[in-house]
Phi, psi and omega in degrees: 000132183222132166234153180222131170245202187296319188230015184227144176238135174237125177234140182227133179216146175264133180231131179281064178208153186285146176311325177303315175296304189295322182311317188288347179290347182248355182237349183244114183302328180289330173275323182297320179301332178298335184242349184211129168083188180239339185204127183227136167239134180224143167238081186291071178216156177300130183092341186292147180265154174226153182219117182247107174274102185288314185205027179087347171237324178267115184231119178275133178221152177171198179221164174288119181265317180221138175221115175246104187313123176070006180235311188209137169230135178235132183230141166291152185210149179180182187240127187317307182265006187275130171277332184278316181232073185283165181315140177074005187270352170226174177233143172243125177250135174243121183243127179251122176237123180301136177210130175042240182265021182195216182221139169279111175259120177244120176260138175227127181245110185265161167058037175272147168299134180313325181285350182262346180310310187298320179286327172287327172301309174306313184299309182293327176300333177278319182283324186300319178290339179284322180287329176299303179307305179305311182296330184265008170098001178265143176275117178286357181072179178297136181300117184298335177285348176295355178250357180246150178260134184249331184259000000 
């Protein structure tokens, strides 16, 4: 399911893994790098910084804004060299809701410039199935985007 308003992307996916399992995929660099990017540094605390090197030239940066264990993570978001979406200029919220034998993961990306919606939409469409595969015990393999330059 995908919804888009002027400056917001919402993506929802059901994952057969408990919120407690999934939560660590946003706070543990060794787990995050299995589904996104090639090199990741995380300080998973309020005000803690993160750096996600997607492919050697596109580097997402920001900080943790809100952390509710096993329920929600909000991070400021942007790109190291971008003038359009600089680090911290938008926000990404990951909400984890227990459902049946797993978790409903809802990603909401706020405050994006309208011209950046399509590329971020494509990005999250690429990463959501990868986190699902990894969480459900399948190896998503090396991120194919880790070899490409996108910006």
